[in-house]
N, C-alpha and C positions, 0 to 999 in steps of 0.2 A: 568571283566565283574560283571553284576549287580546280588546283593545277593536280586533275586527276580524272580518271574514267570513272562513269557513274552506272551501275548496273540498268537503270530504265531507260538508255539514250543508247544510241547506233553507234559504234567508233566513228564514222563522218560526221556526225554531229559533235559527238566531243571533241573530237581534233580540231574543227572549225570553232566551236564556243572557246576552247582553252587557246588557240591560237588569235583571236580577237580579243580576248581579256587581256591576251602578253602585249599584244602591239598598244589595244588603249591604254596599259600601265605604262609603256615607254613613253607613250606621248605624252600622257599625263605627268609623268616624271621630269620630262626634258622641258616641261613647258613652266617647271617650277624651279630649276637650276640657277638660279641665281642666288649670289651672296647672301648671308654664309652660308647655306644649305646646298650651293653647286655641287661640293664632295660627294654628297651622301645623294642626292640628286641622278647624281652620273653613274653611282655604285651600282642603287638598283636599276636603273635603266638597263646598265652593261649585264644584271642578273637576268633580266627579261629577256633579253636577247639570248643569252647564253640556252634560256629554258626553250626557247622557241625554236632553237636551231637543233636542240635535241629533240624536241619534236616531230619536227620536220625528217630528222633521220629514223625515227622509227617509224614512218610510213614511206620513206623514201620509195619504195618499188611502186609503190601507189599511185607517188605523184610525177614520177618520171622527170618530163623537161619542167615543170613546175617547180619542182624540190631544187634542180641546179638554178634556176633565175631567182628563186629567192632566197637562196641561199646565199647568192652570188651578193645579193643585195644585204644581207644578213651579218656575212663576213666582212664587208668594207664597212658597214655601221659599227660592229664589234669591235673594228682596229683602231676607228679614229675613237669610240670611247675609252678602250684600253691605254692609247697614249694619253688620254687628259687624267683618266685614273691613275695611273701606274705613277703619276708626280705626287700624287697625294699617299698612294700604298705603299711607300718605300717610306715618309714619315711614320704611318703607323708601323712598318715592318721594324723601323727602330726602335718605337716605343715600347714593343713586345721584346725585342732583344734585349734592351734594357732591364726591363723586369724578370727576363731571363738571368741576366749577370749581372745582379744591382752590385754585388760585391767588388767589381771588376770595372763596370761602366758607371762610373760616378756623374754627377750632374754637369759639371764642366765640361767632360768630354761629349756629353750626349749633347748638350746645350749647343757646343763650336757644329757640331755635325748637322744637328738639326736647322740651325740657321742658314748653313749652306744649303741645306734640302729646300727650305722655305723659299731663299731667293732663287735658286733654279726653277720652282713649282711655278714662283711669279713672272720670271720670263716667260716660260712656255707659255703660260694664258695669257700673255703680252703679245706674243708673237702671233699665236695662230685665232686669234678672233674669236674666241671660245663660244659665244652667246650667238655668232654668225654659223657656226658648224652646227651646234646643239639645232639652232631654228631649221637647218637643212634638212637634219636628220629627221624630226617631227614630220617635215613636209612627206617624205618620202616612204614614213611608215604610216602613216594615213591612207595613203595611195594603195598600200600593201594590205590595210584593214579591208579596204574595197573588195581586193579580189578574191579574199579569202573564201567566198560562198561559192569560188566557180572553180575551188582546188577538186581536181578528179579523183575523188576517193570511192570505190565499187565495192570495195570487198567490206564486210562486215565481219564483227567477232573477233576471235583472237587470230584467224587467218591474216587479216588484215595487218597486224602487230609482229607476228611470228619472226620473217624475214629480217626486219629492220632491229628486233631484239635480238636476234641471234649476233647478226653482222656485227653491234657494237661489241658485246661480249667479245666475239671473236678477234676483233681490233683492238681489244684492250688485252687480250692475252697476247697479243705479238706486238705490242708496244710495251709491256712487260719483261716480255723476253729480251726485247732492246735495251730496254732497263738493267736487266742483268746482266747481259754482253757487255755492254758500254755504258756505263751510268754517267753519262755526261748531262750539263742541263739543259740540252734541247731535248734528251730522249725523256728526262723527268716530266719536264715540260709536254710532252706528247701525250707520256701514260695519263699526265692529269686533266687532260682534255677526252680522253677517252673515257675514264673513270667519271669523271662529272657528267657525261652523255648518260653513262650506265646509271648513276645516281639519280637523275633526272625522271630516267626510264622505271626506275623502280617507285618512285616517289608517282609516278603516275597511273602506278597499279597499286597503290597503297590502299585500295578497299578490298584487296582481294587476300588481305596480308595474315599471316599466322605470328605467333611470338616468334618463330625464327627470322619470317621477314621483316619482322620490327626490329630487329638485331641487325640483321643483316642493314638496312638501310642506315642504320645509327654509324653501323661500323664503315659504311660507302662514306657518309658524310663527314667522318674522321678523318678517312684517307686521303679526301679532295680537300679537306682543309690542310692536314700536311704537308702536302704536294704544293696549294696554294702559297702557304707560307714561306715553302722552300722557294720559288717562283719569285715570290719579292724581296726574299733575300738574295738571290740571283742578281735583279734588276738593282737592290740597293749597294751590292757589290761594284757594279759595272758605274755606276754613277759615283762611286765614290773613286774609284781609280780613272775615270774620265777627267772628273776636274777636282783633284786633289787640293787646290790652293783655294777652293772654296770653304775648306772643312776643318780649315786650324792646322796643327802641328802635323808632323809627318808620323810622331809615336801615336797622336790620337786616331788617324786612320788606320794604321797597324793593328791596335788595338780592337777596334773595331769590326774589322777585316777577321783577326783570330776567333772574334767571338761569333761572327758569322760560321766561320768554318766549321764550328763546334756545335752550332744548332744546327746547322743545313745537315750535319751528320744523323744526330738526333732524329729531326723530322724524316729523313729519307730512309732511316732503320726502322722505324717504325713503318711506315709505308709498305715497303719490300715484306716485312714478315708479316703484315695481313695479306699482301698481294697473293705469296707464296700458297695462303689456305684458300685465298678467294679464287683463284683459278687451278685448284685440285679436280674442279668439276668440268667434264668437255663442255663447249659451248651446246653443243646440240642437246645434252643430257641436261644442263641449266635451263635452255627453252621450256623442253618435256616438261620440267617440273612446274614451270610458271602455268604450262599451258593446263594441267592437271588443276591447281589451283583458280583457275578462271574459270573453268569447267563447274568446280565445285561452286564458285561464288555465284554463277548464273542460276544455279538451283538450288541455293541457301532459302530457307523460309523468311517470310516477309518480317516475322514477328524477330527473329535473329537480327535481320536489319535495321528495324526499329528498335532495338535494343542500343546497338553498334552506334545509332546518330544519338542517343540519349545520353550516353557517355562521352559524347564530343567526337568521336572517331570522323565525323564528316564534316569536322570544322574546318577554314580556311588552311592551305597549305602556304608555307613562308617561302 
């Protein structure tokens, strides 16, 4: 079912429904994580874990100790999946880099680096006993799915969401300020995580959307993509520097690293430009605006909701 709130269900019911859906999705994806679809399955499972963590952050004050326990589990799972996924994502990042700078990164250059990355990926998979790891994760998340019905969510309506929504926006603002002061890879990555949480929160609220909100969600997705591509380039850089002998001649590595620098500057400039506009509104004022939209949505005519469904607005989220 859709990763979003519905007008005809309580917040508690929606949170539990969405959590179970995403947990089931992770377990299903990991059950299909056999070559040649392993990379895709891990990628999809990792996305569901991130959606789950964002969902938990939205109702963190309601969940209390349950939030801490479940987040610890999901953080561990996410870290394992990230380690496995990064080996594949750097290859995809190299392909994007080649498309961006096709006039300078010719096939002999790219093929040399790609072969090295593929060797490194294979070594990681053989060393880490991937199938066993994925099976263990699936078992833990199956157990987590059974606990969802006991999650302590007592408040209903927007009051159950407001503190988490504001806290996430506020943390995103703080992370952005850190990027402006100290534009390090670590700070960009931290900001990316906060943007991703906020993006998922807006997706959960997409049924209250106005035209402005639709544009805002699209912009958040773009920022998250730019910052995600930047992070993958950081990993690519680390791999090239750590194992230079895998990638051919020294001038080959230097050419790719120079292209990485140029592309990262473009991606970061794009993200910061939007960030300056995104955080012009103070967290409390932003949440107040969302609360007004929520209240209007709760009282909208049923006929309007039917029209929106007929137009495809109630389709499944990605």
